[in-house]
C-alpha distance (Angstrom), angle and dihedral (degrees) to the residues before:
residue distance angle dihedral
M1 . . .
S2 3.80 . .
A3 3.78 116.9 .
V4 3.81 88.3 -135.8
R5 3.78 134.2 46.3
D6 3.82 121.4 -117.4
F7 3.81 108.8 -68.4
T8 3.82 91.9 -143.7
A9 3.80 91.9 64.5
S10 3.83 126.6 104.6
R11 3.81 99.8 13.7
D12 3.78 133.8 145.8
S13 3.79 136.0 145.6
S14 3.81 96.7 -90.3
F15 3.81 93.9 89.4
T16 3.79 127.5 34.9
A17 3.81 112.7 175.4
G18 3.79 113.8 -121.2
R19 3.82 95.3 -3.6
E20 3.82 118.9 60.6
K21 3.78 100.5 18.6
R22 3.77 111.5 62.0
T23 3.81 100.7 173.9
R24 3.78 122.0 74.3
P25 3.81 112.5 -97.3
R26 3.78 121.2 -114.4
G27 3.79 123.3 -146.6
Y28 3.79 116.4 -20.1
I29 3.80 125.4 -6.6
A30 3.79 102.6 -130.6
N31 3.80 97.2 -164.2
Y32 3.78 108.8 27.3
N33 3.81 111.8 -170.6
P34 3.83 112.1 169.8
Q35 3.79 124.0 -175.7
A36 3.80 119.5 -97.3
R37 3.80 94.1 -101.6
T38 3.81 90.2 51.1
V39 3.80 89.6 51.2
A40 3.81 88.5 52.6
L41 3.80 90.6 51.2
L42 3.80 91.8 48.3
D43 3.80 90.1 49.7
E44 3.81 86.9 58.6
V45 3.81 89.9 48.1
K46 3.80 88.3 51.0
A47 3.80 89.8 54.0
V48 3.81 91.0 50.3
L49 3.81 92.3 50.2
D50 3.79 90.4 48.2
E51 3.80 91.4 48.3
Y52 3.79 91.6 53.7
R53 3.81 99.9 31.9
D54 3.82 89.8 129.9
Y55 3.82 89.6 60.2
L56 3.81 101.0 45.8
P57 2.93 134.8 173.4
L58 3.80 98.6 58.6
T59 3.78 124.7 -170.6
A60 3.78 120.2 -119.5
R61 3.82 88.4 -112.8
Q62 3.81 91.5 56.9
I63 3.80 90.8 52.0
Y64 3.82 89.4 46.7
Y65 3.80 93.4 54.1
R66 3.80 93.0 45.0
L67 3.82 90.6 52.0
I68 3.80 88.9 51.6
G69 3.80 93.4 49.4
A70 3.80 99.6 39.6
Y71 3.82 102.9 31.6
G72 3.81 105.4 26.0
H73 3.80 98.9 -115.9
P74 3.82 116.0 163.1
K75 3.80 119.1 -92.7
T76 3.80 95.8 -127.6
E77 3.77 135.4 127.1
A78 3.80 88.0 -125.1
F79 3.81 91.4 60.7
Y80 3.81 90.7 44.7
A81 3.81 92.1 51.7
N82 3.80 90.6 47.4
L83 3.81 91.2 48.8
C84 3.81 92.4 50.2
E85 3.80 90.5 52.5
H86 3.81 92.0 50.7
L87 3.82 92.1 46.0
A88 3.78 90.1 52.5
N89 3.81 93.3 47.9
A90 3.81 92.1 46.0
R91 3.80 90.7 53.4
R92 3.80 91.4 46.3
G93 3.80 87.5 49.2
G94 3.79 92.6 53.5
V95 3.81 97.7 -118.3
I96 3.81 96.2 108.9
P97 3.80 118.1 43.2
F98 3.80 112.9 -115.6
E99 3.80 90.0 -133.1
A100 3.83 92.9 58.6
I101 3.82 92.9 72.3
R102 3.81 132.3 43.1
D103 3.80 120.4 -159.8
D104 3.78 101.6 156.5
G105 3.77 140.5 92.1
V106 3.80 95.7 -158.0
T107 3.79 119.9 151.0
T108 3.79 117.4 -158.6
I109 3.80 137.6 -177.7
N110 3.81 112.5 -139.4
R111 3.80 124.7 -163.5
R112 3.78 123.8 -174.5
Y113 3.81 121.5 -130.2
F114 3.81 127.0 -175.9
T115 3.78 132.2 -139.2
D116 3.79 93.1 -140.7
E117 3.81 143.2 -37.5
D118 3.81 94.2 -69.2
D119 3.79 90.0 52.3
F120 3.80 88.5 54.4
R121 3.83 91.5 49.8
W122 3.79 91.0 52.8
H123 3.77 89.0 48.5
L124 3.80 90.2 55.3
R125 3.79 91.6 49.8
T126 3.80 90.9 49.7
L127 3.79 88.7 51.4
A128 3.81 89.6 50.5
R129 3.79 92.7 53.1
G130 3.80 89.2 49.6
Y131 3.80 94.7 43.3
R132 3.79 111.7 151.4
R133 3.78 124.6 -172.9
D134 3.80 117.5 -137.2
L135 3.79 95.9 -106.6
M136 3.80 90.7 -172.5
A137 3.81 93.9 60.2
T138 3.82 94.1 85.3
Q139 3.80 96.6 34.2
P140 3.82 117.6 110.5
C141 3.82 91.5 -123.2
H142 3.80 141.2 35.4
V143 3.83 115.2 -120.0
E144 3.81 130.9 -163.8
V145 3.82 131.7 175.8
W146 3.79 121.3 -141.6
C147 3.81 126.4 -173.4
E148 3.81 132.1 -176.9
A149 3.82 94.2 -141.4
A150 3.81 113.4 71.3
G151 3.82 90.2 -164.9
M152 3.82 90.5 65.2
L153 3.81 96.1 56.3
Q154 3.80 95.1 98.6
Q155 3.80 92.0 51.2
L156 3.79 92.6 49.9
E157 3.79 92.8 42.7
S158 3.80 90.2 56.1
V159 3.82 86.6 63.6
A160 3.81 99.8 36.5
H161 3.82 96.2 47.6
R162 3.81 90.0 67.7
Y163 3.79 85.7 70.1
S164 3.86 98.6 35.9
I165 3.80 89.6 -109.7
R166 3.80 120.9 148.8
V167 3.80 123.2 -131.2
F168 3.80 123.9 -147.3
S169 3.79 134.3 -170.9
S170 3.78 110.6 -120.8
G171 3.77 96.2 -166.7
G172 3.79 80.3 117.9
F173 3.79 94.2 39.6
D174 3.80 87.3 127.7
S175 3.81 90.1 55.6
L176 3.80 113.9 114.4
T177 3.82 90.0 -143.6
A178 3.82 91.9 53.2
K179 3.81 92.4 48.7
K180 3.80 93.6 48.2
D181 3.82 90.0 47.8
I182 3.82 90.5 54.6
A183 3.80 91.2 50.2
D184 3.81 93.0 47.3
R185 3.81 91.6 49.3
I186 3.81 92.1 50.4
I187 3.80 91.3 49.6
Q188 3.81 91.6 48.8
V189 3.82 92.1 51.5
G190 3.78 88.4 52.4
K191 3.81 102.2 -150.1
P192 3.81 139.0 83.0
A193 3.79 112.5 -59.9
I194 3.80 132.3 -153.4
I195 3.80 120.0 -161.7
L196 3.82 113.4 -159.0
H197 3.80 110.8 -156.7
L198 3.81 130.8 -164.4
G199 3.79 121.6 -171.8
D200 3.79 146.8 127.9
H201 3.79 121.9 -58.1
D202 3.79 99.9 -121.6
P203 3.82 138.9 106.9
S204 3.80 94.6 -96.4
G205 3.81 95.3 49.1
E206 3.79 93.8 45.2
S207 3.80 92.4 47.3
I208 3.80 93.6 50.1
F209 3.80 90.8 46.7
R210 3.80 92.5 50.7
S211 3.81 96.2 45.9
S212 3.81 92.0 45.0
T213 3.79 93.4 52.3
E214 3.78 89.6 51.8
D215 3.82 92.4 48.0
V216 3.82 96.0 47.4
T217 3.81 91.4 45.0
A218 3.80 90.6 52.1
F219 3.83 91.5 52.3
V220 3.82 91.8 48.1
L221 3.79 93.9 48.8
A222 3.80 91.4 48.5
D223 3.82 97.1 47.8
R224 3.80 105.9 28.9
P225 3.81 117.7 119.9
N226 3.82 94.1 -139.1
A227 3.79 143.2 -1.9
M228 3.83 91.9 -94.7
V229 3.81 89.6 75.9
T230 3.80 108.1 84.4
V231 3.81 137.7 148.5
E232 3.79 130.8 -141.9
F233 3.81 125.1 -174.3
R234 3.80 119.7 -151.1
R235 3.78 123.2 -168.2
V236 3.80 101.0 -140.0
A237 3.80 96.2 174.1
L238 2.92 152.1 38.4
T239 3.80 103.0 26.6
A240 3.80 132.9 158.8
R241 3.80 89.4 -112.8
Q242 3.81 91.8 54.5
V243 3.81 91.8 49.4
V244 3.81 88.5 58.5
E245 3.82 96.2 37.4
Y246 3.81 94.3 53.4
G247 3.82 95.8 35.4
L248 3.81 92.9 -122.9
P249 3.83 122.6 -177.9
T250 3.81 115.3 -105.9
A251 3.78 138.0 -163.3
P252 3.81 131.2 -158.5
A253 3.80 116.7 -91.5
K254 3.80 113.3 -98.6
A255 3.79 110.1 -92.2
S256 3.80 89.3 -148.1
D257 3.81 90.8 64.6
S258 3.81 109.2 86.8
R259 3.81 89.0 -153.1
S260 3.81 89.3 65.5
R261 3.79 92.6 76.2
A262 3.78 93.3 79.8
W263 3.81 94.8 35.6
Q264 3.80 118.2 118.9
G265 3.81 119.3 -149.3
G266 3.80 130.7 -15.3
T267 3.78 131.9 -38.1
C268 3.79 127.8 -115.7
Q269 3.79 136.4 -174.3
L270 3.78 124.1 -123.6
E271 3.80 91.8 -122.1
A272 3.80 89.3 65.8
L273 3.81 84.6 82.4
S274 3.79 112.8 78.8
P275 3.83 117.5 -111.8
R276 3.81 89.2 -110.7
Q277 3.81 91.9 52.4
I278 3.80 91.6 49.0
A279 3.81 91.4 48.9
D280 3.81 92.0 50.3
I281 3.81 93.2 46.8
L282 3.80 92.6 49.0
D283 3.81 93.7 45.7
E284 3.80 91.2 52.7
A285 3.81 91.9 46.8
I286 3.82 91.4 51.4
R287 3.79 94.1 48.0
D288 3.81 89.7 50.6
C289 3.82 87.7 62.2
L290 3.81 97.7 50.0
H291 3.78 141.4 78.2
L292 3.82 95.9 -120.9
G293 3.81 96.9 -165.6
R294 3.79 90.9 55.2
L295 3.81 89.6 45.9
E296 3.82 93.2 56.9
G297 3.81 91.4 46.2
D298 3.81 90.9 53.1
R299 3.80 91.2 49.3
E300 3.81 90.4 55.9
V301 3.81 90.4 50.4
E302 3.81 89.3 47.0
A303 3.82 91.9 57.3
E304 3.81 91.4 50.7
E305 3.81 92.4 48.0
R306 3.81 92.3 47.8
E307 3.79 91.3 54.2
R308 3.80 92.0 47.2
V309 3.82 95.8 47.6
T310 3.81 92.9 44.8
R311 3.79 92.3 51.0
L312 3.81 91.1 49.1
L313 3.80 94.3 52.6
L314 3.80 95.5 41.7
E315 3.80 89.4 56.3
G316 3.83 91.5 56.1
P317 3.84 126.6 99.4
G318 3.78 120.8 -74.1
H319 3.79 94.6 38.7
A320 3.78 115.0 156.4
P321 3.80 120.3 -166.9
């Protein structure tokens, strides 16, 4: 099934994107009627979303880079701004699902409430069917994944969850609170830790990554209970080698950034890699950290435990066929 509904649906002359309506829309656009060239652009967006349906949601930047690579659009901020406006209008107009694209950095706290006792029982049975063992518990090291772009968390989590590894947004990687939290978590786990980081290839991103690794390491060394507790940071993406290997588009470093003076070569954003490429790179980086024989053994035990726990809860009171 297509990731996007037919772009010819729900149109009349009451709304023409970028031409008749000069103020920004609010809420839904009831009668979305884009110009022909906008329809052509959205058809290309539809193809991109279909191509990467297994990795949804995509960020606007990922769509932007795919349109450049596959359809020859210009790599300019003007085109990116124009694309973002059309993506927003298309979602407001109901022709692109809201859930197909992420453009936020929102953090929420979710608590679960239950209608009644039976609702709680069904919740427990659902948990049993989805029972997952902590596959990291028996591994020789603790692994976390950090990414600059909050909108990419779901994509990365779809890879990391296979190994019971948590994914964090490092938009605040330069936050003192975030760095102290990492150090405290590593110390609590009590074994060597590896932090896998994904971010843009530019002076700012590299500088923040470097200073953060030094800060977290200093906290760990100061507070650790013994020498067995260590931390290692690995830059998974985006690296200068990957920019060349994948033929990614680059831009000059910003002259206004003082860190650009010592920068060699162009800059490139993480989203220039396709979702599939990012997933493959992350999966390989995770597997390089793990004892794979122990991992497969734990997965076999997990399947047995899931069957046992599910059977136990399904045999309880309140069961409905």
